[in-house]
N, CA, C and O atoms as a GROMACS GRO file, in nm:
protein
  572
    1UNK      N    1   1.946   2.631  -0.163
    1UNK     CA    2   1.860   2.523  -0.116
    1UNK      C    3   1.874   2.509   0.036
    1UNK      O    4   1.982   2.529   0.092
    2UNK      N    5   1.764   2.475   0.100
    2UNK     CA    6   1.763   2.459   0.245
    2UNK      C    7   1.745   2.312   0.281
    2UNK      O    8   1.654   2.246   0.233
    3UNK      N    9   1.835   2.262   0.367
    3UNK     CA   10   1.820   2.125   0.416
    3UNK      C   11   1.708   2.125   0.519
    3UNK      O   12   1.710   2.202   0.615
    4UNK      N   13   1.610   2.039   0.498
    4UNK     CA   14   1.494   2.028   0.585
    4UNK      C   15   1.471   1.882   0.621
    4UNK      O   16   1.529   1.791   0.563
    5UNK      N   17   1.383   1.865   0.719
    5UNK     CA   18   1.335   1.732   0.754
    5UNK      C   19   1.184   1.730   0.738
    5UNK      O   20   1.117   1.832   0.757
    6UNK      N   21   1.131   1.614   0.703
    6UNK     CA   22   0.987   1.596   0.690
    6UNK      C   23   0.951   1.456   0.737
    6UNK      O   24   1.036   1.367   0.742
    7UNK      N   25   0.826   1.438   0.772
    7UNK     CA   26   0.779   1.306   0.814
    7UNK      C   27   0.712   1.236   0.697
    7UNK      O   28   0.639   1.298   0.619
    8UNK      N   29   0.736   1.108   0.686
    8UNK     CA   30   0.672   1.025   0.586
    8UNK      C   31   0.627   0.897   0.653
    8UNK      O   32   0.698   0.841   0.737
    9UNK      N   33   0.508   0.851   0.617
    9UNK     CA   34   0.457   0.725   0.671
    9UNK      C   35   0.417   0.636   0.553
    9UNK      O   36   0.333   0.674   0.472
   10UNK      N   37   0.477   0.520   0.546
   10UNK     CA   38   0.431   0.421   0.450
   10UNK      C   39   0.310   0.355   0.514
   10UNK      O   40   0.320   0.292   0.620
   11UNK      N   41   0.196   0.370   0.450
   11UNK     CA   42   0.067   0.332   0.508
   11UNK      C   43   0.044   0.181   0.506
   11UNK      O   44   0.115   0.108   0.436
   12UNK      N   45  -0.055   0.134   0.583
   12UNK     CA   46  -0.080  -0.010   0.595
   12UNK      C   47  -0.100  -0.083   0.462
   12UNK      O   48  -0.058  -0.198   0.448
   13UNK      N   49  -0.163  -0.017   0.365
   13UNK     CA   50  -0.184  -0.084   0.236
   13UNK      C   51  -0.053  -0.115   0.166
   13UNK      O   52  -0.037  -0.223   0.110
   14UNK      N   53   0.041  -0.022   0.169
   14UNK     CA   54   0.170  -0.042   0.104
   14UNK      C   55   0.257  -0.140   0.180
   14UNK      O   56   0.333  -0.216   0.120
   15UNK      N   57   0.247  -0.140   0.314
   15UNK     CA   58   0.319  -0.239   0.394
   15UNK      C   59   0.267  -0.378   0.360
   15UNK      O   60   0.345  -0.470   0.335
   16UNK      N   61   0.136  -0.394   0.361
   16UNK     CA   62   0.074  -0.524   0.332
   16UNK      C   63   0.110  -0.573   0.191
   16UNK      O   64   0.129  -0.693   0.170
   17UNK      N   65   0.119  -0.480   0.097
   17UNK     CA   66   0.149  -0.517  -0.041
   17UNK      C   67   0.299  -0.527  -0.070
   17UNK      O   68   0.340  -0.537  -0.186
   18UNK      N   69   0.380  -0.524   0.034
   18UNK     CA   70   0.526  -0.539   0.023
   18UNK      C   71   0.591  -0.435  -0.067
   18UNK      O   72   0.677  -0.467  -0.149
   19UNK      N   73   0.548  -0.311  -0.051
   19UNK     CA   74   0.602  -0.202  -0.133
   19UNK      C   75   0.702  -0.114  -0.057
   19UNK      O   76   0.753  -0.017  -0.114
   20UNK      N   77   0.731  -0.146   0.069
   20UNK     CA   78   0.817  -0.060   0.149
   20UNK      C   79   0.953  -0.035   0.084
   20UNK      O   80   0.996   0.079   0.072
   21UNK      N   81   1.019  -0.140   0.043
   21UNK     CA   82   1.152  -0.126  -0.016
   21UNK      C   83   1.150  -0.042  -0.143
   21UNK      O   84   1.238   0.042  -0.163
   22UNK      N   85   1.051  -0.063  -0.226
   22UNK     CA   86   1.038   0.014  -0.351
   22UNK      C   87   1.014   0.161  -0.321
   22UNK      O   88   1.070   0.248  -0.387
   23UNK      N   89   0.931   0.188  -0.221
   23UNK     CA   90   0.901   0.327  -0.184
   23UNK      C   91   1.024   0.394  -0.126
   23UNK      O   92   1.054   0.508  -0.162
   24UNK      N   93   1.095   0.326  -0.038
   24UNK     CA   94   1.217   0.384   0.019
   24UNK      C   95   1.319   0.411  -0.092
   24UNK      O   96   1.382   0.516  -0.094
   25UNK      N   97   1.335   0.318  -0.184
   25UNK     CA   98   1.427   0.338  -0.296
   25UNK      C   99   1.385   0.460  -0.378
   25UNK      O  100   1.470   0.539  -0.420
   26UNK      N  101   1.256   0.476  -0.401
   26UNK     CA  102   1.204   0.591  -0.476
   26UNK      C  103   1.240   0.721  -0.405
   26UNK      O  104   1.284   0.817  -0.468
   27UNK      N  105   1.222   0.723  -0.273
   27UNK     CA  106   1.256   0.842  -0.194
   27UNK      C  107   1.406   0.872  -0.201
   27UNK      O  108   1.446   0.986  -0.222
   28UNK      N  109   1.487   0.769  -0.182
   28UNK     CA  110   1.631   0.788  -0.184
   28UNK      C  111   1.681   0.829  -0.323
   28UNK      O  112   1.772   0.911  -0.334
   29UNK      N  113   1.622   0.774  -0.427
   29UNK     CA  114   1.660   0.813  -0.563
   29UNK      C  115   1.621   0.957  -0.593
   29UNK      O  116   1.670   1.016  -0.689
   30UNK      N  117   1.534   1.014  -0.511
   30UNK     CA  118   1.492   1.154  -0.525
   30UNK      C  119   1.572   1.245  -0.432
   30UNK      O  120   1.533   1.359  -0.407
   31UNK      N  121   1.683   1.193  -0.380
   31UNK     CA  122   1.774   1.270  -0.293
   31UNK      C  123   1.714   1.302  -0.157
   31UNK      O  124   1.748   1.405  -0.097
   32UNK      N  125   1.626   1.216  -0.108
   32UNK     CA  126   1.574   1.226   0.028
   32UNK      C  127   1.638   1.114   0.109
   32UNK      O  128   1.627   0.996   0.072
   33UNK      N  129   1.704   1.149   0.218
   33UNK     CA  130   1.770   1.050   0.302
   33UNK      C  131   1.681   1.011   0.419
   33UNK      O  132   1.619   1.097   0.482
   34UNK      N  133   1.675   0.882   0.448
   34UNK     CA  134   1.603   0.834   0.566
   34UNK      C  135   1.698   0.850   0.685
   34UNK      O  136   1.802   0.784   0.692
   35UNK      N  137   1.663   0.939   0.779
   35UNK     CA  138   1.750   0.965   0.894
   35UNK      C  139   1.691   0.910   1.024
   35UNK      O  140   1.754   0.918   1.130
   36UNK      N  141   1.570   0.854   1.017
   36UNK     CA  142   1.508   0.784   1.130
   36UNK      C  143   1.394   0.700   1.072
   36UNK      O  144   1.328   0.740   0.976
   37UNK      N  145   1.372   0.584   1.132
   37UNK     CA  146   1.262   0.498   1.087
   37UNK      C  147   1.222   0.401   1.196
   37UNK      O  148   1.306   0.356   1.274
   38UNK      N  149   1.094   0.371   1.201
   38UNK     CA  150   1.045   0.266   1.291
   38UNK      C  151   0.912   0.214   1.241
   38UNK      O  152   0.829   0.287   1.186
   39UNK      N  153   0.894   0.086   1.264
   39UNK     CA  154   0.769   0.022   1.226
   39UNK      C  155   0.679   0.022   1.348
   39UNK      O  156   0.722  -0.012   1.459
   40UNK      N  157   0.553   0.058   1.328
   40UNK     CA  158   0.456   0.068   1.437
   40UNK      C  159   0.322   0.012   1.392
   40UNK      O  160   0.292   0.006   1.272
   41UNK      N  161   0.243  -0.027   1.488
   41UNK     CA  162   0.101  -0.054   1.463
   41UNK      C  163   0.027   0.049   1.548
   41UNK      O  164   0.015   0.033   1.670
   42UNK      N  165  -0.022   0.154   1.484
   42UNK     CA  166  -0.086   0.263   1.556
   42UNK      C  167  -0.212   0.217   1.627
   42UNK      O  168  -0.293   0.143   1.572
   43UNK      N  169  -0.227   0.262   1.751
   43UNK     CA  170  -0.353   0.240   1.822
   43UNK      C  171  -0.454   0.343   1.773
   43UNK      O  172  -0.418   0.440   1.707
   44UNK      N  173  -0.579   0.320   1.805
   44UNK     CA  174  -0.683   0.416   1.768
   44UNK      C  175  -0.652   0.553   1.828
   44UNK      O  176  -0.666   0.655   1.761
   45UNK      N  177  -0.611   0.554   1.955
   45UNK     CA  178  -0.579   0.679   2.023
   45UNK      C  179  -0.463   0.751   1.954
   45UNK      O  180  -0.469   0.873   1.934
   46UNK      N  181  -0.358   0.679   1.918
   46UNK     CA  182  -0.244   0.740   1.849
   46UNK      C  183  -0.284   0.799   1.714
   46UNK      O  184  -0.245   0.910   1.681
   47UNK      N  185  -0.362   0.725   1.638
   47UNK     CA  186  -0.407   0.774   1.507
   47UNK      C  187  -0.497   0.896   1.523
   47UNK      O  188  -0.486   0.992   1.446
   48UNK      N  189  -0.585   0.895   1.622
   48UNK     CA  190  -0.672   1.011   1.647
   48UNK      C  191  -0.590   1.133   1.685
   48UNK      O  192  -0.617   1.243   1.638
   49UNK      N  193  -0.490   1.114   1.771
   49UNK     CA  194  -0.404   1.226   1.811
   49UNK      C  195  -0.324   1.278   1.692
   49UNK      O  196  -0.316   1.399   1.670
   50UNK      N  197  -0.264   1.187   1.617
   50UNK     CA  198  -0.180   1.228   1.505
   50UNK      C  199  -0.260   1.303   1.400
   50UNK      O  200  -0.213   1.404   1.347
   51UNK      N  201  -0.380   1.256   1.368
   51UNK     CA  202  -0.463   1.318   1.266
   51UNK      C  203  -0.566   1.414   1.324
   51UNK      O  204  -0.667   1.443   1.259
   52UNK      N  205  -0.544   1.466   1.444
   52UNK     CA  206  -0.639   1.556   1.511
   52UNK      C  207  -0.673   1.678   1.427
   52UNK      O  208  -0.783   1.732   1.438
   53UNK      N  209  -0.582   1.720   1.342
   53UNK     CA  210  -0.606   1.835   1.254
   53UNK      C  211  -0.727   1.811   1.163
   53UNK      O  212  -0.790   1.906   1.116
   54UNK      N  213  -0.760   1.684   1.138
   54UNK     CA  214  -0.873   1.648   1.052
   54UNK      C  215  -0.997   1.606   1.131
   54UNK      O  216  -1.093   1.555   1.073
   55UNK      N  217  -0.996   1.627   1.261
   55UNK     CA  218  -1.103   1.575   1.349
   55UNK      C  219  -1.244   1.615   1.305
   55UNK      O  220  -1.338   1.536   1.319
   56UNK      N  221  -1.260   1.733   1.253
   56UNK     CA  222  -1.394   1.781   1.213
   56UNK      C  223  -1.432   1.743   1.070
   56UNK      O  224  -1.543   1.770   1.026
   57UNK      N  225  -1.342   1.681   1.000
   57UNK     CA  226  -1.368   1.642   0.861
   57UNK      C  227  -1.449   1.514   0.855
   57UNK      O  228  -1.438   1.429   0.944
   58UNK      N  229  -1.532   1.498   0.753
   58UNK     CA  230  -1.619   1.379   0.745
   58UNK      C  231  -1.542   1.247   0.730
   58UNK      O  232  -1.596   1.141   0.762
   59UNK      N  233  -1.420   1.252   0.681
   59UNK     CA  234  -1.343   1.130   0.658
   59UNK      C  235  -1.257   1.088   0.777
   59UNK      O  236  -1.185   0.989   0.768
   60UNK      N  237  -1.265   1.162   0.889
   60UNK     CA  238  -1.176   1.138   1.002
   60UNK      C  239  -1.183   0.994   1.055
   60UNK      O  240  -1.080   0.929   1.071
   61UNK      N  241  -1.303   0.945   1.083
   61UNK     CA  242  -1.314   0.810   1.142
   61UNK      C  243  -1.265   0.703   1.046
   61UNK      O  244  -1.204   0.604   1.088
   62UNK      N  245  -1.290   0.720   0.916
   62UNK     CA  246  -1.241   0.623   0.818
   62UNK      C  247  -1.088   0.626   0.810
   62UNK      O  248  -1.024   0.522   0.797
   63UNK      N  249  -1.030   0.746   0.818
   63UNK     CA  250  -0.885   0.762   0.816
   63UNK      C  251  -0.822   0.691   0.936
   63UNK      O  252  -0.724   0.618   0.922
   64UNK      N  253  -0.878   0.714   1.055
   64UNK     CA  254  -0.827   0.650   1.176
   64UNK      C  255  -0.838   0.498   1.164
   64UNK      O  256  -0.743   0.426   1.196
   65UNK      N  257  -0.951   0.451   1.119
   65UNK     CA  258  -0.971   0.307   1.102
   65UNK      C  259  -0.871   0.248   1.004
   65UNK      O  260  -0.813   0.142   1.030
   66UNK      N  261  -0.850   0.316   0.892
   66UNK     CA  262  -0.755   0.269   0.792
   66UNK      C  263  -0.613   0.265   0.846
   66UNK      O  264  -0.541   0.167   0.827
   67UNK      N  265  -0.572   0.371   0.915
   67UNK     CA  266  -0.434   0.380   0.963
   67UNK      C  267  -0.404   0.285   1.078
   67UNK      O  268  -0.288   0.264   1.113
   68UNK      N  269  -0.508   0.226   1.138
   68UNK     CA  270  -0.487   0.132   1.247
   68UNK      C  271  -0.509  -0.013   1.203
   68UNK      O  272  -0.502  -0.103   1.287
   69UNK      N  273  -0.534  -0.038   1.076
   69UNK     CA  274  -0.565  -0.174   1.030
   69UNK      C  275  -0.442  -0.264   1.019
   69UNK      O  276  -0.456  -0.386   1.009
   70UNK      N  277  -0.325  -0.205   1.020
   70UNK     CA  278  -0.202  -0.285   1.010
   70UNK      C  279  -0.081  -0.199   1.038
   70UNK      O  280  -0.094  -0.079   1.065
   71UNK      N  281   0.037  -0.259   1.032
   71UNK     CA  282   0.158  -0.182   1.062
   71UNK      C  283   0.188  -0.075   0.957
   71UNK      O  284   0.147  -0.084   0.842
   72UNK      N  285   0.260   0.026   1.003
   72UNK     CA  286   0.308   0.135   0.917
   72UNK      C  287   0.458   0.151   0.940
   72UNK      O  288   0.511   0.108   1.042
   73UNK      N  289   0.525   0.213   0.845
   73UNK     CA  290   0.666   0.249   0.861
   73UNK      C  291   0.673   0.400   0.865
   73UNK      O  292   0.643   0.468   0.768
   74UNK      N  293   0.714   0.452   0.981
   74UNK     CA  294   0.724   0.596   1.003
   74UNK      C  295   0.870   0.636   0.983
   74UNK      O  296   0.960   0.574   1.039
   75UNK      N  297   0.893   0.741   0.903
   75UNK     CA  298   1.030   0.782   0.872
   75UNK      C  299   1.045   0.933   0.880
   75UNK      O  300   0.951   1.009   0.856
   76UNK      N  301   1.167   0.974   0.914
   76UNK     CA  302   1.207   1.113   0.899
   76UNK      C  303   1.296   1.117   0.776
   76UNK      O  304   1.395   1.043   0.766
   77UNK      N  305   1.260   1.203   0.682
   77UNK     CA  306   1.337   1.221   0.560
   77UNK      C  307   1.409   1.355   0.568
   77UNK      O  308   1.357   1.451   0.625
   78UNK      N  309   1.528   1.360   0.510
   78UNK     CA  310   1.606   1.482   0.513
   78UNK      C  311   1.663   1.509   0.374
   78UNK      O  312   1.704   1.416   0.304
   79UNK      N  313   1.665   1.635   0.336
   79UNK     CA  314   1.723   1.674   0.208
   79UNK      C  315   1.691   1.818   0.176
   79UNK      O  316   1.623   1.887   0.252
   80UNK      N  317   1.741   1.862   0.062
   80UNK     CA  318   1.711   1.998   0.015
   80UNK      C  319   1.561   2.012  -0.005
   80UNK      O  320   1.500   1.935  -0.078
   81UNK      N  321   1.502   2.112   0.061
   81UNK     CA  322   1.358   2.139   0.050
   81UNK      C  323   1.277   2.011   0.063
   81UNK      O  324   1.190   1.982  -0.020
   82UNK      N  325   1.306   1.933   0.167
   82UNK     CA  326   1.251   1.799   0.184
   82UNK      C  327   1.098   1.796   0.187
   82UNK      O  328   1.038   1.703   0.134
   83UNK      N  329   1.035   1.895   0.247
   83UNK     CA  330   0.888   1.893   0.256
   83UNK      C  331   0.827   1.895   0.117
   83UNK      O  332   0.745   1.810   0.084
   84UNK      N  333   0.866   1.991   0.036
   84UNK     CA  334   0.808   2.002  -0.098
   84UNK      C  335   0.854   1.889  -0.188
   84UNK      O  336   0.775   1.836  -0.267
   85UNK      N  337   0.980   1.851  -0.177
   85UNK     CA  338   1.030   1.742  -0.260
   85UNK      C  339   0.953   1.614  -0.232
   85UNK      O  340   0.916   1.541  -0.324
   86UNK      N  341   0.929   1.585  -0.104
   86UNK     CA  342   0.852   1.465  -0.069
   86UNK      C  343   0.710   1.474  -0.124
   86UNK      O  344   0.657   1.375  -0.174
   87UNK      N  345   0.648   1.592  -0.114
   87UNK     CA  346   0.512   1.609  -0.168
   87UNK      C  347   0.511   1.581  -0.319
   87UNK      O  348   0.420   1.517  -0.371
   88UNK      N  349   0.614   1.630  -0.389
   88UNK     CA  350   0.623   1.609  -0.533
   88UNK      C  351   0.643   1.461  -0.566
   88UNK      O  352   0.582   1.409  -0.659
   89UNK      N  353   0.731   1.395  -0.490
   89UNK     CA  354   0.762   1.254  -0.514
   89UNK      C  355   0.641   1.166  -0.483
   89UNK      O  356   0.619   1.064  -0.549
   90UNK      N  357   0.562   1.204  -0.381
   90UNK     CA  358   0.443   1.127  -0.344
   90UNK      C  359   0.337   1.136  -0.453
   90UNK      O  360   0.276   1.035  -0.489
   91UNK      N  361   0.313   1.255  -0.507
   91UNK     CA  362   0.207   1.275  -0.604
   91UNK      C  363   0.076   1.315  -0.537
   91UNK      O  364   0.067   1.322  -0.415
   92UNK      N  365  -0.024   1.340  -0.618
   92UNK     CA  366  -0.155   1.383  -0.569
   92UNK      C  367  -0.216   1.279  -0.476
   92UNK      O  368  -0.190   1.159  -0.489
   93UNK      N  369  -0.299   1.325  -0.382
   93UNK     CA  370  -0.364   1.238  -0.285
   93UNK      C  371  -0.440   1.125  -0.353
   93UNK      O  372  -0.436   1.010  -0.308
   94UNK      N  373  -0.510   1.158  -0.460
   94UNK     CA  374  -0.584   1.058  -0.537
   94UNK      C  375  -0.488   0.997  -0.640
   94UNK      O  376  -0.446   1.066  -0.733
   95UNK      N  377  -0.453   0.869  -0.624
   95UNK     CA  378  -0.359   0.807  -0.717
   95UNK      C  379  -0.400   0.818  -0.864
   95UNK      O  380  -0.314   0.819  -0.952
   96UNK      N  381  -0.531   0.826  -0.891
   96UNK     CA  382  -0.578   0.840  -1.029
   96UNK      C  383  -0.540   0.976  -1.088
   96UNK      O  384  -0.531   0.991  -1.210
   97UNK      N  385  -0.518   1.075  -1.000
   97UNK     CA  386  -0.481   1.210  -1.045
   97UNK      C  387  -0.331   1.236  -1.028
   97UNK      O  388  -0.281   1.341  -1.067
   98UNK      N  389  -0.260   1.140  -0.969
   98UNK     CA  390  -0.116   1.157  -0.945
   98UNK      C  391  -0.038   1.144  -1.075
   98UNK      O  392  -0.070   1.063  -1.162
   99UNK      N  393   0.065   1.226  -1.086
   99UNK     CA  394   0.150   1.222  -1.203
   99UNK      C  395   0.216   1.085  -1.217
   99UNK      O  396   0.254   1.022  -1.118
  100UNK      N  397   0.229   1.041  -1.339
  100UNK     CA  398   0.294   0.914  -1.368
  100UNK      C  399   0.434   0.910  -1.305
  100UNK      O  400   0.508   1.008  -1.312
  101UNK      N  401   0.468   0.798  -1.244
  101UNK     CA  402   0.599   0.782  -1.183
  101UNK      C  403   0.608   0.824  -1.038
  101UNK      O  404   0.709   0.799  -0.972
  102UNK      N  405   0.501   0.888  -0.986
  102UNK     CA  406   0.503   0.924  -0.844
  102UNK      C  407   0.466   0.801  -0.760
  102UNK      O  408   0.410   0.704  -0.812
  103UNK      N  409   0.496   0.806  -0.632
  103UNK     CA  410   0.470   0.692  -0.543
  103UNK      C  411   0.323   0.654  -0.544
  103UNK      O  412   0.289   0.536  -0.554
  104UNK      N  413   0.236   0.752  -0.532
  104UNK     CA  414   0.093   0.722  -0.527
  104UNK      C  415   0.041   0.668  -0.660
  104UNK      O  416  -0.047   0.582  -0.661
  105UNK      N  417   0.093   0.718  -0.770
  105UNK     CA  418   0.052   0.665  -0.901
  105UNK      C  419   0.098   0.520  -0.916
  105UNK      O  420   0.027   0.437  -0.974
  106UNK      N  421   0.215   0.489  -0.863
  106UNK     CA  422   0.271   0.354  -0.875
  106UNK      C  423   0.209   0.254  -0.777
  106UNK      O  424   0.184   0.139  -0.814
  107UNK      N  425   0.185   0.297  -0.652
  107UNK     CA  426   0.148   0.202  -0.548
  107UNK      C  427   0.015   0.228  -0.480
  107UNK      O  428  -0.032   0.144  -0.403
  108UNK      N  429  -0.048   0.341  -0.505
  108UNK     CA  430  -0.175   0.374  -0.442
  108UNK      C  431  -0.292   0.304  -0.509
  108UNK      O  432  -0.290   0.279  -0.629
  109UNK      N  433  -0.393   0.274  -0.430
  109UNK     CA  434  -0.514   0.207  -0.482
  109UNK      C  435  -0.636   0.299  -0.478
  109UNK      O  436  -0.735   0.274  -0.548
  110UNK      N  437  -0.630   0.404  -0.397
  110UNK     CA  438  -0.743   0.496  -0.384
  110UNK      C  439  -0.704   0.613  -0.296
  110UNK      O  440  -0.591   0.620  -0.249
  111UNK      N  441  -0.797   0.704  -0.274
  111UNK     CA  442  -0.768   0.825  -0.197
  111UNK      C  443  -0.721   0.790  -0.056
  111UNK      O  444  -0.627   0.852  -0.006
  112UNK      N  445  -0.782   0.693   0.007
  112UNK     CA  446  -0.741   0.652   0.142
  112UNK      C  447  -0.620   0.560   0.136
  112UNK      O  448  -0.521   0.582   0.205
  113UNK      N  449  -0.628   0.458   0.054
  113UNK     CA  450  -0.519   0.360   0.040
  113UNK      C  451  -0.423   0.411  -0.068
  113UNK      O  452  -0.411   0.352  -0.175
  114UNK      N  453  -0.355   0.522  -0.035
  114UNK     CA  454  -0.268   0.586  -0.133
  114UNK      C  455  -0.120   0.568  -0.103
  114UNK      O  456  -0.036   0.642  -0.154
  115UNK      N  457  -0.089   0.469  -0.021
  115UNK     CA  458   0.047   0.420   0.004
  115UNK      C  459   0.132   0.502   0.099
  115UNK      O  460   0.216   0.446   0.170
  116UNK      N  461   0.115   0.635   0.104
  116UNK     CA  462   0.212   0.715   0.179
  116UNK      C  463   0.151   0.845   0.230
  116UNK      O  464   0.065   0.906   0.167
  117UNK      N  465   0.198   0.884   0.347
  117UNK     CA  466   0.162   1.014   0.406
  117UNK      C  467   0.289   1.098   0.408
  117UNK      O  468   0.399   1.045   0.427
  118UNK      N  469   0.274   1.228   0.389
  118UNK     CA  470   0.387   1.320   0.403
  118UNK      C  471   0.341   1.451   0.462
  118UNK      O  472   0.230   1.497   0.435
  119UNK      N  473   0.426   1.512   0.543
  119UNK     CA  474   0.394   1.642   0.601
  119UNK      C  475   0.366   1.743   0.491
  119UNK      O  476   0.426   1.739   0.384
  120UNK      N  477   0.272   1.835   0.518
  120UNK     CA  478   0.233   1.932   0.416
  120UNK      C  479   0.294   2.070   0.434
  120UNK      O  480   0.270   2.160   0.353
  121UNK      N  481   0.372   2.090   0.541
  121UNK     CA  482   0.439   2.218   0.564
  121UNK      C  483   0.557   2.196   0.658
  121UNK      O  484   0.566   2.093   0.725
  122UNK      N  485   0.646   2.293   0.664
  122UNK     CA  486   0.761   2.283   0.755
  122UNK      C  487   0.712   2.277   0.900
  122UNK      O  488   0.765   2.202   0.981
  123UNK      N  489   0.612   2.358   0.932
  123UNK     CA  490   0.559   2.362   1.068
  123UNK      C  491   0.498   2.228   1.107
  123UNK      O  492   0.526   2.176   1.215
  124UNK      N  493   0.415   2.172   1.018
  124UNK     CA  494   0.354   2.042   1.047
  124UNK      C  495   0.460   1.932   1.051
  124UNK      O  496   0.447   1.837   1.128
  125UNK      N  497   0.563   1.943   0.970
  125UNK     CA  498   0.670   1.844   0.972
  125UNK      C  499   0.735   1.838   1.110
  125UNK      O  500   0.758   1.730   1.163
  126UNK      N  501   0.763   1.954   1.167
  126UNK     CA  502   0.824   1.957   1.302
  126UNK      C  503   0.733   1.891   1.406
  126UNK      O  504   0.779   1.812   1.489
  127UNK      N  505   0.604   1.923   1.400
  127UNK     CA  506   0.507   1.866   1.494
  127UNK      C  507   0.493   1.716   1.473
  127UNK      O  508   0.493   1.639   1.570
  128UNK      N  509   0.482   1.674   1.348
  128UNK     CA  510   0.464   1.532   1.318
  128UNK      C  511   0.588   1.450   1.354
  128UNK      O  512   0.577   1.340   1.408
  129UNK      N  513   0.705   1.503   1.325
  129UNK     CA  514   0.829   1.433   1.361
  129UNK      C  515   0.836   1.416   1.513
  129UNK      O  516   0.868   1.308   1.562
  130UNK      N  517   0.806   1.523   1.586
  130UNK     CA  518   0.813   1.518   1.732
  130UNK      C  519   0.711   1.420   1.791
  130UNK      O  520   0.732   1.369   1.900
  131UNK      N  521   0.602   1.395   1.720
  131UNK     CA  522   0.503   1.299   1.769
  131UNK      C  523   0.561   1.159   1.777
  131UNK      O  524   0.528   1.084   1.869
  132UNK      N  525   0.648   1.123   1.683
  132UNK     CA  526   0.700   0.987   1.676
  132UNK      C  527   0.846   0.971   1.719
  132UNK      O  528   0.887   0.862   1.759
  133UNK      N  529   0.924   1.079   1.712
  133UNK     CA  530   1.069   1.066   1.734
  133UNK      C  531   1.122   1.173   1.828
  133UNK      O  532   1.073   1.287   1.828
  134UNK      N  533   1.222   1.136   1.908
  134UNK     CA  534   1.297   1.234   1.986
  134UNK      C  535   1.420   1.272   1.903
  134UNK      O  536   1.453   1.204   1.806
  135UNK      N  537   1.487   1.379   1.941
  135UNK     CA  538   1.610   1.419   1.871
  135UNK      C  539   1.712   1.307   1.871
  135UNK      O  540   1.788   1.291   1.775
  136UNK      N  541   1.714   1.231   1.977
  136UNK     CA  542   1.810   1.120   1.992
  136UNK      C  543   1.788   1.010   1.886
  136UNK      O  544   1.882   0.938   1.852
  137UNK      N  545   1.667   0.998   1.836
  137UNK     CA  546   1.632   0.894   1.738
  137UNK      C  547   1.672   0.930   1.596
  137UNK      O  548   1.674   0.843   1.508
  138UNK      N  549   1.705   1.056   1.571
  138UNK     CA  550   1.726   1.106   1.436
  138UNK      C  551   1.875   1.120   1.410
  138UNK      O  552   1.946   1.189   1.483
  139UNK      N  553   1.921   1.055   1.304
  139UNK     CA  554   2.062   1.054   1.268
  139UNK      C  555   2.086   1.146   1.150
  139UNK      O  556   2.118   1.103   1.040
  140UNK      N  557   2.069   1.274   1.177
  140UNK     CA  558   2.079   1.377   1.074
  140UNK      C  559   2.223   1.395   1.029
  140UNK      O  560   2.316   1.383   1.108
  141UNK      N  561   2.239   1.424   0.903
  141UNK     CA  562   2.371   1.457   0.849
  141UNK      C  563   2.411   1.598   0.893
  141UNK      O  564   2.528   1.636   0.880
  142UNK      N  565   2.315   1.674   0.944
  142UNK     CA  566   2.342   1.814   0.986
  142UNK      C  567   2.401   1.823   1.126
  142UNK      O  568   2.450   1.930   1.165
  143UNK      N  569   2.399   1.715   1.201
  143UNK     CA  570   2.448   1.719   1.340
  143UNK      C  571   2.599   1.721   1.346
  143UNK      O  572   2.657   1.724   1.454
   0.00000   0.00000   0.00000
């Protein structure tokens, strides 16, 4: 097994619905450690930059609008195969299609308001983590 880091964002819908603690507990119970965290209210510019990979997609403006509607909790998670493990723990993007017991099945309301974002690859995890955190901000067990 390889120790990795991945980025996770508890989205505005889950923050508003007071699900942060439950989601963090779910992640930790899945052997993912929170090694950095901060609460932010993303500006339009920050959300556009962060989600630039989706700029040409038809849902881009709605995604930016949704992610800027309220505060989010941005975290770096660490653990064995953290990227894939986090994807598995989150569940499918559409909460209606997410496996029972996954974060999105438990706390998501729809494709956009699906409670949580997670990096989809090791490469994107590095880029996404660097967008929000410096090395100094991350309290890795690997250091």
